[in-house]
N, CA, C and O atoms as a MOPAC input file, in Angstrom:
PM7 MOZYME 1SCF
protein

 N    -23.37000 1   -31.22000 1    38.22000 1
 C    -24.72500 1   -30.73300 1    38.09700 1
 C    -25.24900 1   -31.09000 1    36.70500 1
 O    -24.53700 1   -30.94600 1    35.71100 1
 N    -26.48000 1   -31.55000 1    36.64200 1
 C    -27.11300 1   -31.96900 1    35.40100 1
 C    -27.24400 1   -30.78800 1    34.43300 1
 O    -27.68100 1   -29.70400 1    34.81800 1
 N    -26.86500 1   -31.01200 1    33.19100 1
 C    -26.97500 1   -30.01400 1    32.10900 1
 C    -26.16600 1   -28.74300 1    32.37200 1
 O    -26.51800 1   -27.66900 1    31.88500 1
 N    -25.10400 1   -28.86400 1    33.12800 1
 C    -24.24600 1   -27.70000 1    33.37700 1
 C    -23.16200 1   -27.67900 1    32.30000 1
 O    -21.99500 1   -27.97100 1    32.56500 1
 N    -23.57100 1   -27.33000 1    31.08800 1
 C    -22.66900 1   -27.39100 1    29.93700 1
 C    -22.65000 1   -26.08600 1    29.13400 1
 O    -22.29700 1   -26.07300 1    27.95500 1
 N    -23.03300 1   -25.00200 1    29.79000 1
 C    -23.14400 1   -23.70900 1    29.11100 1
 C    -22.06200 1   -22.75900 1    29.63200 1
 O    -21.71900 1   -22.77400 1    30.81500 1
 N    -21.53800 1   -21.94100 1    28.73500 1
 C    -20.62000 1   -20.86700 1    29.11500 1
 C    -21.41500 1   -19.56300 1    29.13500 1
 O    -22.20800 1   -19.29900 1    28.23000 1
 N    -21.20100 1   -18.75400 1    30.16400 1
 C    -21.85500 1   -17.44800 1    30.26400 1
 C    -20.80900 1   -16.38600 1    30.54800 1
 O    -19.71500 1   -16.67700 1    31.03200 1
 N    -21.16700 1   -15.14900 1    30.23700 1
 C    -20.32300 1   -14.00900 1    30.56400 1
 C    -21.09800 1   -13.12100 1    31.51900 1
 O    -22.19900 1   -12.66400 1    31.21300 1
 N    -20.50800 1   -12.88600 1    32.67700 1
 C    -21.11300 1   -12.06400 1    33.71300 1
 C    -20.52600 1   -10.65400 1    33.63100 1
 O    -19.31100 1   -10.47900 1    33.54400 1
 N    -21.39600 1    -9.66800 1    33.65900 1
 C    -20.95900 1    -8.27500 1    33.69100 1
 C    -21.43400 1    -7.64800 1    34.99900 1
 O    -22.62200 1    -7.37900 1    35.17600 1
 N    -20.47900 1    -7.41700 1    35.92000 1
 C    -20.78100 1    -6.75400 1    37.18600 1
 C    -20.68300 1    -5.24800 1    37.00300 1
 O    -19.67600 1    -4.73200 1    36.51800 1
 N    -21.74300 1    -4.55200 1    37.39900 1
 C    -21.75100 1    -3.08400 1    37.32400 1
 C    -20.95900 1    -2.50600 1    38.48700 1
 O    -21.13500 1    -2.90300 1    39.63800 1
 N    -20.08600 1    -1.56300 1    38.16500 1
 C    -19.30400 1    -0.83500 1    39.17400 1
 C    -19.46800 1     0.65100 1    38.89500 1
 O    -19.22200 1     1.11100 1    37.78000 1
 N    -19.88100 1     1.39300 1    39.90000 1
 C    -20.09900 1     2.81900 1    39.70400 1
 C    -18.76000 1     3.55000 1    39.66000 1
 O    -17.94500 1     3.42300 1    40.57300 1
 N    -18.54500 1     4.30300 1    38.60800 1
 C    -17.33700 1     5.11000 1    38.44800 1
 C    -17.66800 1     6.53700 1    38.87600 1
 O    -18.34300 1     7.27100 1    38.15500 1
 N    -17.18800 1     6.91700 1    40.05300 1
 C    -17.52300 1     8.24100 1    40.59400 1
 C    -16.97700 1     9.38200 1    39.74500 1
 O    -17.61700 1    10.42700 1    39.63100 1
 N    -15.79900 1     9.19500 1    39.14700 1
 C    -15.22100 1    10.24100 1    38.30800 1
 C    -16.06100 1    10.47600 1    37.05600 1
 O    -16.30700 1    11.61900 1    36.67100 1
 N    -16.49800 1     9.39000 1    36.42500 1
 C    -17.27900 1     9.50500 1    35.19800 1
 C    -18.75300 1     9.78700 1    35.48600 1
 O    -19.43500 1    10.42600 1    34.68400 1
 N    -19.24800 1     9.30400 1    36.64700 1
 C    -20.65500 1     9.51200 1    36.99200 1
 C    -21.59900 1     8.47600 1    36.43100 1
 O    -22.80300 1     8.72100 1    36.35500 1
 N    -21.08300 1     7.31700 1    36.03400 1
 C    -21.93500 1     6.24700 1    35.51500 1
 C    -21.29100 1     4.89000 1    35.79600 1
 O    -20.14300 1     4.80700 1    36.23300 1
 N    -22.07000 1     3.81400 1    35.53000 1
 C    -21.58400 1     2.45300 1    35.75400 1
 C    -20.60700 1     2.02900 1    34.66900 1
 O    -20.77800 1     2.36700 1    33.49800 1
 N    -19.59000 1     1.29100 1    35.06400 1
 C    -18.73500 1     0.56600 1    34.13500 1
 C    -18.97200 1    -0.91400 1    34.43200 1
 O    -19.53500 1    -1.24900 1    35.47400 1
 N    -18.55400 1    -1.80100 1    33.53500 1
 C    -18.84800 1    -3.22700 1    33.70300 1
 C    -17.58100 1    -4.06200 1    33.70000 1
 O    -16.74300 1    -3.94300 1    32.80600 1
 N    -17.45000 1    -4.92200 1    34.72500 1
 C    -16.33700 1    -5.85900 1    34.85200 1
 C    -16.79500 1    -7.20300 1    34.30100 1
 O    -17.83600 1    -7.71900 1    34.70700 1
 N    -16.02400 1    -7.77000 1    33.37800 1
 C    -16.38000 1    -8.99400 1    32.65000 1
 C    -15.74000 1   -10.22100 1    33.29900 1
 O    -14.55400 1   -10.21300 1    33.62700 1
 N    -16.54800 1   -11.28800 1    33.48300 1
 C    -16.06400 1   -12.57100 1    33.98900 1
 C    -16.73500 1   -13.67500 1    33.17900 1
 O    -17.95400 1   -13.66400 1    33.01400 1
 N    -15.94800 1   -14.63300 1    32.66800 1
 C    -16.48900 1   -15.76700 1    31.91600 1
 C    -16.55000 1   -16.97700 1    32.84400 1
 O    -15.56600 1   -17.31700 1    33.50000 1
 N    -17.72300 1   -17.62700 1    32.89300 1
 C    -17.92200 1   -18.82400 1    33.70100 1
 C    -18.34900 1   -19.96400 1    32.78600 1
 O    -19.33000 1   -19.84000 1    32.05300 1
 N    -17.61600 1   -21.07200 1    32.82700 1
 C    -17.94900 1   -22.24400 1    31.99900 1
 C    -18.43300 1   -23.37400 1    32.88600 1
 O    -17.88600 1   -23.61400 1    33.96200 1
 N    -19.48000 1   -24.07500 1    32.41700 1
 C    -20.01600 1   -25.21700 1    33.13900 1
 C    -21.19500 1   -24.86300 1    34.02000 1
 O    -21.32500 1   -25.38700 1    35.12600 1
 N    -22.06900 1   -23.96600 1    33.53400 1
 C    -23.27500 1   -23.60000 1    34.26900 1
 C    -24.50000 1   -24.13800 1    33.53200 1
 O    -24.40300 1   -24.56400 1    32.38000 1
 N    -25.65200 1   -24.11700 1    34.20100 1
 C    -26.88500 1   -24.50400 1    33.51000 1
 C    -27.71700 1   -23.24900 1    33.25200 1
 O    -27.75200 1   -22.33400 1    34.07500 1
 N    -28.38300 1   -23.21700 1    32.10000 1
 C    -29.19100 1   -22.06800 1    31.66400 1
 C    -30.55500 1   -22.62000 1    31.28100 1
 O    -30.64900 1   -23.48400 1    30.41000 1
 N    -31.61400 1   -22.13000 1    31.92000 1
 C    -32.97200 1   -22.58600 1    31.64000 1
 C    -33.85600 1   -21.37100 1    31.48000 1
 O    -33.86600 1   -20.49200 1    32.34100 1
 N    -34.60900 1   -21.30900 1    30.37500 1
 C    -35.51600 1   -20.17200 1    30.17400 1
 C    -36.93300 1   -20.66700 1    29.93500 1
 O    -37.15200 1   -21.74500 1    29.38400 1
 N    -37.88500 1   -19.85500 1    30.36200 1
 C    -39.30000 1   -20.15600 1    30.15100 1
 C    -40.07500 1   -18.85300 1    30.12100 1
 O    -39.57700 1   -17.81200 1    30.55100 1
 N    -41.29400 1   -18.91400 1    29.61300 1
 C    -42.16100 1   -17.74200 1    29.56500 1
 C    -43.16900 1   -17.83800 1    30.70000 1
 O    -43.90300 1   -18.82000 1    30.81100 1
 N    -43.20000 1   -16.81500 1    31.53600 1
 C    -44.15700 1   -16.73100 1    32.63300 1
 C    -45.33200 1   -15.88400 1    32.15300 1
 O    -45.13100 1   -14.84100 1    31.53200 1
 N    -46.54200 1   -16.32100 1    32.43200 1
 C    -47.72400 1   -15.55000 1    32.04000 1
 C    -48.62800 1   -15.31900 1    33.24400 1
 O    -48.65800 1   -16.11500 1    34.18300 1
 N    -49.35900 1   -14.22000 1    33.19500 1
 C    -50.35200 1   -13.91900 1    34.22200 1
 C    -51.41800 1   -13.02800 1    33.59800 1
 O    -51.23100 1   -12.47200 1    32.51600 1
 N    -52.53400 1   -12.90500 1    34.29900 1
 C    -53.63900 1   -12.07500 1    33.82300 1
 C    -53.63500 1   -10.78100 1    34.62400 1
 O    -53.59600 1   -10.80700 1    35.85400 1
 N    -53.67400 1    -9.64900 1    33.92800 1
 C    -53.68500 1    -8.34700 1    34.60400 1
 C    -55.07100 1    -8.06700 1    35.16900 1
 O    -56.03200 1    -8.77300 1    34.86400 1
 N    -55.16400 1    -7.03000 1    35.99400 1
 C    -56.44300 1    -6.67500 1    36.62300 1
 C    -57.51100 1    -6.27300 1    35.60600 1
 O    -58.70500 1    -6.37400 1    35.88800 1
 N    -57.08500 1    -5.81600 1    34.42300 1
 C    -58.07000 1    -5.44500 1    33.39300 1
 C    -58.36400 1    -6.59700 1    32.43300 1
 O    -59.02600 1    -6.40200 1    31.41400 1
 N    -57.87600 1    -7.79300 1    32.75600 1
 C    -58.17900 1    -8.96400 1    31.94100 1
 C    -57.18700 1    -9.24300 1    30.82800 1
 O    -57.34600 1   -10.21900 1    30.09500 1
 N    -56.17300 1    -8.41200 1    30.68400 1
 C    -55.16000 1    -8.62200 1    29.65200 1
 C    -54.15000 1    -9.68900 1    30.07300 1
 O    -53.98300 1    -9.98100 1    31.25700 1
 N    -53.50000 1   -10.24600 1    29.09300 1
 C    -52.49900 1   -11.27300 1    29.35200 1
 C    -51.11200 1   -10.64100 1    29.39200 1
 O    -50.72100 1    -9.91500 1    28.47900 1
 N    -50.37700 1   -10.92800 1    30.46000 1
 C    -49.01800 1   -10.41600 1    30.61700 1
 C    -48.04400 1   -11.58300 1    30.47200 1
 O    -48.28800 1   -12.66600 1    31.00500 1
 N    -46.95500 1   -11.37000 1    29.76100 1
 C    -45.95300 1   -12.42100 1    29.58300 1
 C    -44.56600 1   -11.83200 1    29.78300 1
 O    -44.29600 1   -10.68800 1    29.41700 1
 N    -43.69700 1   -12.63800 1    30.36900 1
 C    -42.30900 1   -12.21800 1    30.57000 1
 C    -41.42200 1   -13.45200 1    30.52400 1
 O    -41.78500 1   -14.51100 1    31.03600 1
 N    -40.25200 1   -13.30500 1    29.90500 1
 C    -39.27700 1   -14.39000 1    29.90400 1
 C    -38.59300 1   -14.42300 1    31.25700 1
 O    -38.19600 1   -13.38800 1    31.79200 1
 N    -38.45800 1   -15.63200 1    31.80700 1
 C    -37.72800 1   -15.80900 1    33.05500 1
 C    -36.59600 1   -16.78400 1    32.78500 1
 O    -36.80600 1   -17.84600 1    32.19900 1
 N    -35.40300 1   -16.42300 1    33.21200 1
 C    -34.23100 1   -17.26000 1    32.98700 1
 C    -33.64400 1   -17.62300 1    34.33300 1
 O    -33.50600 1   -16.77500 1    35.21400 1
 N    -33.29600 1   -18.90700 1    34.48800 1
 C    -32.64100 1   -19.38200 1    35.70000 1
 C    -31.28200 1   -19.92700 1    35.31500 1
 O    -31.17000 1   -20.77600 1    34.43100 1
 N    -30.25400 1   -19.43900 1    35.97800 1
 C    -28.88300 1   -19.91300 1    35.77800 1
 C    -28.43000 1   -20.51900 1    37.10000 1
 O    -28.57300 1   -19.90800 1    38.15900 1
 N    -27.88400 1   -21.72300 1    37.02400 1
 C    -27.31700 1   -22.36100 1    38.21200 1
 C    -25.81700 1   -22.50300 1    38.00300 1
 O    -25.36100 1   -23.04900 1    36.99800 1
 N    -25.06200 1   -22.00200 1    38.96900 1
 C    -23.59900 1   -22.03800 1    38.91400 1
 C    -23.12600 1   -23.04800 1    39.94900 1
 O    -23.25000 1   -22.79700 1    41.14700 1
 N    -22.58000 1   -24.20100 1    39.51100 1
 C    -22.14400 1   -25.23100 1    40.45600 1
 C    -21.09900 1   -24.70700 1    41.43900 1
 O    -20.27500 1   -23.85800 1    41.09900 1
 N    -21.15000 1   -25.22400 1    42.64900 1
 C    -20.23400 1   -24.79500 1    43.69900 1
 C    -18.77300 1   -24.94300 1    43.33400 1
 O    -17.94100 1   -24.14600 1    43.77000 1
 N    -18.44400 1   -25.96300 1    42.53200 1
 C    -17.03600 1   -26.20100 1    42.19700 1
 C    -16.43600 1   -25.13600 1    41.28100 1
 O    -15.21700 1   -25.08700 1    41.12300 1
 N    -17.26100 1   -24.28300 1    40.67500 1
 C    -16.70100 1   -23.20300 1    39.84800 1
 C    -16.94200 1   -21.82900 1    40.47300 1
 O    -16.89000 1   -20.81200 1    39.78100 1
 N    -17.20400 1   -21.79900 1    41.77900 1
 C    -17.48000 1   -20.54200 1    42.47300 1
 C    -16.22600 1   -19.87800 1    43.03800 1
 O    -16.33300 1   -18.95100 1    43.84000 1
 N    -15.03500 1   -20.33900 1    42.63200 1
 C    -13.81100 1   -19.66500 1    43.07400 1
 C    -13.86600 1   -18.22100 1    42.59800 1
 O    -14.21000 1   -17.96000 1    41.44500 1
 N    -13.54500 1   -17.32500 1    43.43500 1
 C    -13.57000 1   -15.90800 1    43.08000 1
 C    -14.86900 1   -15.21800 1    43.44200 1
 O    -14.95000 1   -13.99100 1    43.38200 1
 N    -15.91700 1   -15.99700 1    43.82800 1
 C    -17.18300 1   -15.38100 1    44.20000 1
 C    -17.02400 1   -14.59700 1    45.49700 1
 O    -16.44200 1   -15.09200 1    46.46300 1
 N    -17.54000 1   -13.37800 1    45.51300 1
 C    -17.48600 1   -12.50400 1    46.67200 1
 C    -18.92100 1   -12.07000 1    46.98100 1
 O    -19.70000 1   -11.79900 1    46.06700 1
 N    -19.26300 1   -12.00800 1    48.24700 1
 C    -20.59100 1   -11.52500 1    48.64000 1
 C    -20.80000 1   -10.11400 1    48.07900 1
 O    -19.85800 1    -9.32400 1    48.02500 1
 N    -22.02600 1    -9.79900 1    47.66400 1
 C    -22.27700 1    -8.49700 1    47.03400 1
 C    -21.79100 1    -7.28700 1    47.82800 1
 O    -21.24400 1    -6.35300 1    47.24100 1
 N    -21.97300 1    -7.28100 1    49.14100 1
 C    -21.56300 1    -6.12000 1    49.94500 1
 C    -20.05000 1    -5.97200 1    50.01500 1
 O    -19.54400 1    -4.87200 1    50.23700 1
 N    -19.31700 1    -7.08200 1    49.82500 1
 C    -17.85600 1    -7.03900 1    49.90500 1
 C    -17.19400 1    -6.83300 1    48.54200 1
 O    -15.97800 1    -6.64900 1    48.47500 1
 N    -17.97100 1    -6.86000 1    47.45500 1
 C    -17.40500 1    -6.77900 1    46.11200 1
 C    -16.94400 1    -5.37100 1    45.78300 1
 O    -17.69700 1    -4.40400 1    45.90200 1
 N    -15.66900 1    -5.27900 1    45.35900 1
 C    -15.11100 1    -3.97700 1    44.97800 1
 C    -14.47600 1    -4.01600 1    43.59300 1
 O    -13.85100 1    -3.04300 1    43.17000 1
 N    -14.63100 1    -5.14500 1    42.87700 1
 C    -14.10100 1    -5.23600 1    41.52300 1
 C    -12.67500 1    -5.71800 1    41.43400 1
 O    -12.03500 1    -5.53500 1    40.39800 1
 N    -12.14900 1    -6.33000 1    42.48900 1
 C    -10.76300 1    -6.81300 1    42.48800 1
 C    -10.54800 1    -7.86300 1    41.40100 1
 O    -11.48200 1    -8.55300 1    40.99300 1
 N     -9.30900 1    -7.97200 1    40.94300 1
 C     -8.92100 1    -8.95900 1    39.93100 1
 C     -9.34400 1   -10.36200 1    40.37600 1
 O     -9.20800 1   -10.70400 1    41.55000 1
 N     -9.85100 1   -11.16900 1    39.45400 1
 C    -10.27100 1   -12.55500 1    39.69700 1
 C    -11.39800 1   -12.68100 1    40.71300 1
 O    -11.54500 1   -13.73200 1    41.33600 1
 N    -12.19800 1   -11.63200 1    40.89400 1
 C    -13.35900 1   -11.71500 1    41.77900 1
 C    -14.61100 1   -11.34500 1    40.99200 1
 O    -14.55400 1   -10.60900 1    40.00700 1
 N    -15.73300 1   -11.86900 1    41.45000 1
 C    -17.01900 1   -11.57400 1    40.83300 1
 C    -18.11400 1   -11.74100 1    41.87800 1
 O    -17.89400 1   -12.34600 1    42.92700 1
 N    -19.27800 1   -11.20900 1    41.59100 1
 C    -20.40700 1   -11.32900 1    42.49700 1
 C    -21.68600 1   -11.43200 1    41.67400 1
 O    -21.64500 1   -11.37200 1    40.44500 1
 N    -22.80400 1   -11.58400 1    42.34300 1
 C    -24.11100 1   -11.66000 1    41.68400 1
 C    -25.05400 1   -10.72000 1    42.43400 1
 O    -25.38400 1   -10.95500 1    43.59600 1
 N    -25.48500 1    -9.65100 1    41.75500 1
 C    -26.37100 1    -8.66400 1    42.36000 1
 C    -27.49700 1    -8.32800 1    41.39900 1
 O    -27.31200 1    -8.37500 1    40.18300 1
 N    -28.67100 1    -7.98600 1    41.93700 1
 C    -29.72800 1    -7.49100 1    41.05300 1
 C    -29.21500 1    -6.30700 1    40.23400 1
 O    -28.58000 1    -5.39400 1    40.76200 1
 N    -29.50500 1    -6.34500 1    38.93800 1
 C    -29.06100 1    -5.30700 1    38.02000 1
 C    -27.84300 1    -5.69900 1    37.20700 1
 O    -27.61300 1    -5.13400 1    36.13800 1
 N    -27.04200 1    -6.67000 1    37.69300 1
 C    -25.91300 1    -7.16100 1    36.90600 1
 C    -26.44100 1    -7.94700 1    35.71300 1
 O    -27.60500 1    -8.34800 1    35.70300 1
 N    -25.60200 1    -8.17100 1    34.71100 1
 C    -26.01800 1    -8.78200 1    33.44900 1
 C    -25.28900 1   -10.10300 1    33.23300 1
 O    -24.09400 1   -10.21700 1    33.50500 1
 N    -26.02400 1   -11.10200 1    32.73900 1
 C    -25.42100 1   -12.37000 1    32.33400 1
 C    -25.78400 1   -12.60800 1    30.87300 1
 O    -26.95400 1   -12.55400 1    30.49400 1
 N    -24.76700 1   -12.87100 1    30.06400 1
 C    -24.93000 1   -13.15000 1    28.64000 1
 C    -24.70600 1   -14.64200 1    28.41800 1
 O    -23.76500 1   -15.21700 1    28.96600 1
 N    -25.55800 1   -15.26700 1    27.62300 1
 C    -25.36000 1   -16.67900 1    27.28600 1
 C    -24.26700 1   -16.75700 1    26.22300 1
 O    -24.38500 1   -16.16800 1    25.14900 1
 N    -23.20100 1   -17.49300 1    26.54100 1
 C    -22.06200 1   -17.60200 1    25.64500 1
 C    -20.91800 1   -16.73500 1    26.13100 1
 O    -21.03600 1   -16.02600 1    27.13000 1
 N    -19.81600 1   -16.80100 1    25.41200 1
 C    -18.65600 1   -15.99600 1    25.77800 1
 C    -18.66400 1   -14.70800 1    24.97300 1
 O    -18.43800 1   -14.71200 1    23.76300 1
 N    -18.92700 1   -13.62000 1    25.65600 1
 C    -18.94100 1   -12.29700 1    25.02400 1
 C    -17.56100 1   -11.67300 1    25.19200 1
 O    -16.95700 1   -11.77500 1    26.26000 1
 N    -17.07200 1   -11.03800 1    24.16100 1
 C    -15.72000 1   -10.47800 1    24.20200 1
 C    -15.69000 1    -8.99300 1    24.57200 1
 O    -14.61600 1    -8.44700 1    24.82600 1
 N    -16.83100 1    -8.34200 1    24.60600 1
 C    -16.88100 1    -6.90900 1    24.88800 1
 C    -16.40300 1    -6.60100 1    26.30800 1
 O    -16.77400 1    -7.28500 1    27.26100 1
 N    -15.58500 1    -5.57400 1    26.43100 1
 C    -15.19500 1    -5.09100 1    27.74700 1
 C    -15.87800 1    -3.75500 1    27.97000 1
 O    -15.82400 1    -2.86700 1    27.12000 1
 N    -16.52200 1    -3.62200 1    29.12300 1
 C    -17.26500 1    -2.42400 1    29.49000 1
 C    -18.27900 1    -1.98100 1    28.42400 1
 O    -18.23400 1    -0.83800 1    27.96800 1
 N    -19.19200 1    -2.87900 1    28.02700 1
 C    -20.18700 1    -2.51800 1    27.00700 1
 C    -21.37200 1    -1.77000 1    27.60100 1
 O    -21.54700 1    -1.71900 1    28.81800 1
 N    -22.16900 1    -1.20200 1    26.73700 1
 C    -23.46200 1    -0.66300 1    27.13900 1
 C    -24.44700 1    -1.83700 1    27.15400 1
 O    -24.38500 1    -2.68900 1    26.26800 1
 N    -25.35000 1    -1.90300 1    28.13500 1
 C    -26.32200 1    -3.00200 1    28.16700 1
 C    -27.12200 1    -3.14400 1    26.87300 1
 O    -27.43100 1    -4.26500 1    26.46900 1
 N    -27.46200 1    -2.04300 1    26.21700 1
 C    -28.21800 1    -2.09600 1    24.96500 1
 C    -27.42600 1    -2.79200 1    23.86100 1
 O    -28.00600 1    -3.47900 1    23.02000 1
 N    -26.10000 1    -2.61900 1    23.86000 1
 C    -25.25600 1    -3.30600 1    22.87300 1
 C    -25.30900 1    -4.81300 1    23.07500 1
 O    -25.37900 1    -5.57200 1    22.10800 1
 N    -25.27500 1    -5.24500 1    24.32900 1
 C    -25.34100 1    -6.67800 1    24.62700 1
 C    -26.69800 1    -7.25100 1    24.23800 1
 O    -26.77700 1    -8.33400 1    23.65700 1
 N    -27.75900 1    -6.52700 1    24.55800 1
 C    -29.12100 1    -6.99700 1    24.25600 1
 C    -29.33400 1    -7.16600 1    22.75600 1
 O    -30.03700 1    -8.08100 1    22.32800 1
 N    -28.73400 1    -6.29300 1    21.96000 1
 C    -28.88500 1    -6.35800 1    20.50700 1
 C    -28.12400 1    -7.53700 1    19.90500 1
 O    -28.48400 1    -8.02000 1    18.83200 1
 N    -27.08800 1    -7.99900 1    20.57800 1
 C    -26.20000 1    -8.99700 1    20.00000 1
 C    -26.33500 1   -10.39900 1    20.60000 1
 O    -26.03900 1   -11.37900 1    19.91800 1
 N    -26.77600 1   -10.52100 1    21.86400 1
 C    -26.76200 1   -11.80000 1    22.57800 1
 C    -28.09500 1   -12.10200 1    23.25300 1
 O    -28.93200 1   -11.22100 1    23.44600 1
 N    -28.26400 1   -13.37600 1    23.60700 1
 C    -29.32000 1   -13.75100 1    24.53800 1
 C    -28.77300 1   -13.40700 1    25.91800 1
 O    -27.69400 1   -13.86800 1    26.29000 1
 N    -29.50100 1   -12.61100 1    26.66900 1
 C    -28.97800 1   -12.13200 1    27.94500 1
 C    -30.08800 1   -11.97800 1    28.96200 1
 O    -31.27300 1   -12.03600 1    28.63100 1
 N    -29.68300 1   -11.77900 1    30.21000 1
 C    -30.63900 1   -11.53200 1    31.28200 1
 C    -30.07700 1   -10.49100 1    32.23000 1
 O    -28.86300 1   -10.34000 1    32.36700 1
 N    -30.97900 1    -9.77700 1    32.88100 1
 C    -30.61100 1    -8.88300 1    33.96600 1
 C    -31.01700 1    -9.58300 1    35.25600 1
 O    -32.15600 1   -10.03000 1    35.39300 1
 N    -30.09600 1    -9.67600 1    36.19100 1
 C    -30.35400 1   -10.40400 1    37.43500 1
 C    -31.40700 1    -9.68200 1    38.26900 1
 O    -31.32900 1    -8.47200 1    38.48300 1
 N    -32.41200 1   -10.46000 1    38.74400 1
 C    -33.42200 1    -9.91600 1    39.65100 1
 C    -33.37300 1   -10.59700 1    41.02100 1
 O    -33.89300 1   -10.05200 1    41.99500 1
 N    -32.75800 1   -11.77700 1    41.11100 1
 C    -32.67100 1   -12.46600 1    42.38900 1
 C    -31.57100 1   -13.50800 1    42.40100 1
 O    -31.25500 1   -14.10600 1    41.37200 1
 N    -30.98400 1   -13.72300 1    43.58500 1
 C    -29.90500 1   -14.69600 1    43.76400 1
 C    -30.16400 1   -15.48100 1    45.04000 1
 O    -30.53300 1   -14.91400 1    46.06900 1
 N    -29.96500 1   -16.80300 1    44.96000 1
 C    -30.07200 1   -17.66000 1    46.12700 1
 C    -28.78500 1   -18.45300 1    46.26100 1
 O    -28.35100 1   -19.09900 1    45.30700 1
 N    -28.16600 1   -18.41100 1    47.44300 1
 C    -26.92400 1   -19.14000 1    47.71500 1
 C    -27.28500 1   -20.51300 1    48.27300 1
 O    -27.66000 1   -20.64200 1    49.43800 1
 N    -27.16700 1   -21.53300 1    47.43200 1
 C    -27.47400 1   -22.91300 1    47.80800 1
 C    -26.20200 1   -23.74500 1    47.88300 1
 O    -26.19600 1   -24.90400 1    47.46600 1
 N    -25.13100 1   -23.17200 1    48.40600 1
 C    -23.85400 1   -23.88900 1    48.43500 1
 C    -23.69400 1   -24.79300 1    49.64800 1
 O    -22.69100 1   -25.50000 1    49.74700 1
 N    -24.63600 1   -24.79500 1    50.56000 1
 C    -24.58800 1   -25.70100 1    51.70600 1
 C    -25.39600 1   -26.95600 1    51.36100 1
 O    -26.47800 1   -26.86400 1    50.78100 1
 N    -24.87400 1   -28.10700 1    51.71500 1
 C    -25.61000 1   -29.34400 1    51.50400 1
 C    -25.29200 1   -30.02100 1    50.18800 1
 O    -24.26200 1   -29.76300 1    49.56600 1
 N    -26.20400 1   -30.89600 1    49.77600 1
 C    -26.03500 1   -31.70800 1    48.57200 1
 C    -26.26500 1   -30.87500 1    47.30800 1
 O    -27.20800 1   -30.08600 1    47.24500 1
 N    -25.40800 1   -31.05300 1    46.31000 1
 C    -25.55300 1   -30.32200 1    45.04500 1
 C    -25.36000 1   -28.83200 1    45.19000 1
 O    -26.21500 1   -28.06900 1    44.74200 1
 N    -24.26700 1   -28.37800 1    45.80000 1
 C    -24.08800 1   -26.95200 1    46.04900 1
 C    -24.02700 1   -26.12400 1    44.76900 1
 O    -23.37000 1   -26.50100 1    43.79900 1
 N    -24.73000 1   -24.98100 1    44.78700 1
 C    -24.73800 1   -24.09700 1    43.61900 1
 C    -25.26600 1   -22.71400 1    44.01500 1
 O    -25.84300 1   -22.53500 1    45.08800 1
 N    -25.05700 1   -21.75500 1    43.13400 1
 C    -25.67100 1   -20.43300 1    43.22700 1
 C    -26.78800 1   -20.38900 1    42.19600 1
 O    -26.56500 1   -20.67500 1    41.02000 1
 N    -27.98300 1   -20.03200 1    42.63200 1
 C    -29.12800 1   -19.94300 1    41.71900 1
 C    -29.38600 1   -18.46400 1    41.41800 1
 O    -29.51700 1   -17.64600 1    42.32800 1
 N    -29.45600 1   -18.14100 1    40.13400 1
 C    -29.64000 1   -16.76100 1    39.69900 1
 C    -30.90200 1   -16.70900 1    38.82500 1
 O    -31.04900 1   -17.50000 1    37.89400 1
 N    -31.78800 1   -15.79700 1    39.12400 1
 C    -33.01900 1   -15.62900 1    38.34600 1
 C    -32.97500 1   -14.25100 1    37.69500 1
 O    -32.61700 1   -13.26000 1    38.33000 1
 N    -33.34500 1   -14.20700 1    36.42000 1
 C    -33.32900 1   -12.93900 1    35.70400 1
 C    -34.43000 1   -12.82700 1    34.67900 1
 O    -35.19600 1   -13.76100 1    34.44100 1
 N    -34.48500 1   -11.65100 1    34.07900 1
 C    -35.46100 1   -11.36200 1    33.03300 1
 C    -34.76900 1   -10.69500 1    31.88200 1
 O    -35.41100 1   -10.36300 1    30.88500 1

């Protein structure tokens, strides 16, 4: 895949029933593409709205361990992509961090959408975040 030369760290949220809050499972993926841009629109009152949009493409050849979101339970060597999960650009070493800690230290995104494009030519997972 063109420009798939970035390493990212994926943090999958897992709800801990005993603690009553989410914990995060860390997975490092090397050889993905990261593209960011600013989306703008005009609000109903005439104001300008802007938001950063980030697209990450994960080539099919590095999707070993990927599990469909409904089947994901946090097993060793498994990962998934769900809205609300976090992707950090680069290799982050934190285990089970708070999202605010990651935001203060790294360029990151929260996943808002995932498209499975692994069928056909140029197979990949497309992830969109903000």
